[in-house]
N, C-alpha and C positions, 0 to 999 in steps of 0.2 A: 336299502335299510333292512336289517334282519327282522324276522317275525317277532322276536321278543320286543324289539324296539317299537315296531308297529303297534303291538298290543299295548305296550305301555303308553304310547302316544295317544292311542284311541281312548284310554281311560282318562288321560289329562285333557283331552280335546273332545268334550261331549258334543259340541256344536262347531264342527270345522269350517262352516260357511260363515255364520255371523259372529262367532267369537273363537277363532282359532287360538290355541294355546300360545303360539309365538307372538300374539298381539295382546294377550291378557295375563301374562305370567307375573307381572309386577303389581303393585298395589293400585296402580292407575292404568287404565287401558290406553293403548297407543293412540287411538282416535281422540281421546280426551286431552292428552298431552299435546298432540298436533294442533287441536282447535285452539288451545291457549297460545301456542307458539306462533301460529300464523295470524292471530288477531292483529288487524291493522295493515296487513299485507294484502296485496291484490294480485290477481292473475298468476303469472308464472312465478313470481317471488314466493307466493304461498305454496305453489306446487313444489318448488325446489326444496323449501324448508320441510314440508310435510313428508316428502319422499326421503330426505335425509333422516328425519326422525324415525320413519318406518324401518330403514335399514339398520340404524343404530339399535333400535329397540329389539329387533329380532336377531341380531348378530349372535351366532353361536347357539341360538335356541331353536330356530326353525330347522336348521341343518348344521350341526357342530362342525362338519367337514368344510362348510362354506362360510365360516365366520369371517375369514380375511376378505372373501369376496363381498360379503355384505358391508364390511367396513369400507372397502374400496368404492362400492357403489354410493355409500353415503358421502365420501369425500368428493366423488365426481359430481353429485347433486349440489354440494356446497360450492364447488368451483364454478359450476354453471350459474349459480346464483350470484356469486361474486362478479363474474364476467358480465352479467346482465345489468349490474348497477352502474349508472352513469353519475358522475360527480359534478 
């Protein structure tokens, strides 16, 4: 990442540990969305859904060059969830 981009991100990301920009850039934080979406799920199901939400939420924001990779990671987590469901 270029110095200009790093400086810009530092301004947008005043707390990179507890509130990084790539998880707080929308009107609702990623963790709040995930909490609602996993309600009623347990164990690995909740993990698969929360992970997919994380990758969707940050796609193109954390690292624009890795947008496709984040989308593919989300798809992988959703596939894992689907494979874990027994009918």
